[in-house]
N, C-alpha and C positions, 0 to 999 in steps of 0.2 A: 298185503305189507305191514310189518310189523312197524308201530310210530317209530320207534328207534331207529330203524334200518333207514327209513325213510329219510329222518333228518340227517345218517351217517352219510346216506347219498347226496344228499343237498350239500352237505358240509366239504364233501370230497370235490364236488363238481365246481361247487365255489371256489376251493382251492386250487384248483386246475387253471380255472379262467384268471385269477388272480398271477398265478406262474407265468401267466403269456405277457402279461405286462412285465413280471419283472426279468424274462428272458427278453425282452424287447423283441417278441414276435407279433405283436398288436400296438395298434396307438388308436385313441378315440373309442370309438364302439364297434371296431373293424371285430370281424372275427368269432369265435364261442368254441366253447369246449362243454362236450352231455358224456352223461353216464348211464350206464341200463344195470338195473336186478334183473337179474337173467330168470328169479324165480316168480317175479309178478310181471313184468315184461314195463313196468316203468321206468322210465327215461328223465332224468333232471337235465335241464339244459339254460343256457343263460336266455336271458329276456330279450328280445328284439331292440336294438335300438341304446339300450342302455349303457352310458360309460362306465369303465372298470371298476371307475372311483365310487361309483354308486351302489356297487355290488355287494350282495350279502347273502348268507347260507338262506335267508328267507325267502329272498326274490328270486330265487332258481325255481322255475316253472315245470311240473311234472307233466307228463304226457303219456299216451299210451300207445304202443306199437301201430294205433290207427292214426296217431295225431292229435286225439282226445285230447283236451285240458282234463286232468283230474284233480289239480291243485296249483294254485297261483293266480293272482289279480292280473298278470300282466302278460301281454303276447310275448308266446314263446319265440325264440330266434327267426327268423326269415329263412334260415336254412334248417330247419328241423327236419322238413322231410326228405332231404338228403340225407340225413345222420338215421333217420326210420330205416330207409332202402338200403343204407351200410348195416344196420344192425339185422334187418331181416336176412340180407342176405350172408354176413359174415357171421354165423354163427356162435364162435367162438371170442368175440372181441366184447370188451366190457366201456370201452370209452372212444370218443370220436372228437376229433380236434380241426378245425377249418381257420388258417389264417390268410392273412395279406402279408406276409413278412417279404421282407422286399428281394432276397435275391432268388428263393422258390418262386414268387411270383413273375420275376421278370423272365425265367424259363419257362413258366407256365404260359407269360404272354407271349413268347416267341415260336411255343405252339413246340417244342422241343421235351424229348424223355431227359432225366439226368444220365448220362453216361458213367459207368462204374470203372474210374480212372485210377483209383487207388485203393489203400489196404484200410482209411479210414470210413470209405464207404462200406466198402467189403465186409466191416465189423458189423453192420447193423443191417442192410440192405443185400438180397441175394442177386445183386446184377443190375441193368439200369433201372432206374423209378422212371415207372412209362408216364406218357403226357396221352389223355385221351384226345379222342376227335373235338374237333370243334360242335359243338351242338348245331344243331337243325333248326331252321325256321318253324316246323310243324312242332319241335319239342319245344322251342320256345315259347309257343301260341297254347301249348296244353299245359300241363303243371310244372314251370321250368325247373324249381327246386328239385321237385321226384324224377323228371327226366333227367337232371343233373346226376343224381343217384343211379340212373338206370345205366346213363353214360359211363359211371366208372363202373359199373359191374360187367358191361358189356369188354370193357379195357381188361377186365380179371378174368375172361374166359379163361383163358391157358396161362393164368398167372395164378401161384398160390399167394393168398391175402395173408398168409401165417408166415411169411418169409418176405413179403414184400409189405412194409406197413404204414406206406403210405402211396398218394399218386399225384402228379397235376392235371389240373382241370385246364385244359385249352383257353387261353383269352379269359381266366377267371385266376385260379388261386391253386395251392395245395389243400389236401386232407390228408390225417394220418388217422392213425388208430394202434388201439394196445389192448393190454387185457382187462384195462382200469383206467380210467382218466388220468391219472399220473403217467403212465405208461405213454399213453397218446401225446402228452405235453410232451416227455423225453424224445419221442419221434420227430413230432416236428420240429423241437430242436436242434436236434441231429439234422432232418434234412435241409434247414436253412442252414447249418454251418456245410453242409457238404454241397450243397448250391453256390456257396459263397467261394468255397475252395474249387470247385468246376469253372466259375467263370473268371478265377484268375490263373489257374492252369491252362484253358485256352486261349486267354489273352496273352500268355507267354509262347504256347506254342498249339498252333492253331491246328498243328498234324499230328496232336497229342491223340491216342491210341486207348482202346479200353484195357483195365486189367488183363492179365492172362488168367486163364481158367485153374489152372493149379493152384496160384494165391489169392485168388476169389476163394476158394472153395476151402482154403486153408484157414484164411480170416474170420470166414463167415462159420464154418462149423468147428472151429475150436470153441467160439461162444456157444454155437447155438443147435451143434449136432445131437447125435445120441452118444456121442463119446466128449462132449464138450469139455475142458478143463482150465478155461479162463476164470477167474475169480477162486471165491470162495466156497467149500460145503456149508457155510454156515453164516449167519449174519454176524458181521463184524463192527 
């Protein structure tokens, strides 16, 4: 991996972590964002337990897909092995984000998936955002963070990770991903806003039902389908 690309990767991941703060998705040292260079298999990730105010591109930690540190004096995020599992299983993603954002984490702690109640949800997620099973005691005794990643992958056995770019880990919190760290942060922000909307919706009407399939299809596919027409064909 060339030094310029390495520096760009660290800069992108640093900016993604800072944006988590700007979007009120993290506090203190909670959460982490990472990015991968697929050609080299090198991942840049936030250092463990470091307050966001003390981050810089220089102190992003570089690891390989086996978790070996290849550059950096600090320990990588304690969630690194979860990120690695996602990168290895979801071959087309380029960024991963984990937060403990308030509303998404509340749904995770309630051990419930996020039902698709309206078109805001349908614009970004194709159906219910799943919640994993609660991690087992034997998994906790093994490699907890790696087993958390395996739990996510198991949840996605019959779900397309390209149409569902987020998950709630039961009793823990949300993970999201995208083509790069920037998109992973965007998805994390959308997840939190939809979790908040859902909380309000079910408070107002505990019997509210999922959006009908035709409306889900229309809103998701007009943005993400092969004949998508939302937005512009060139940058504006």
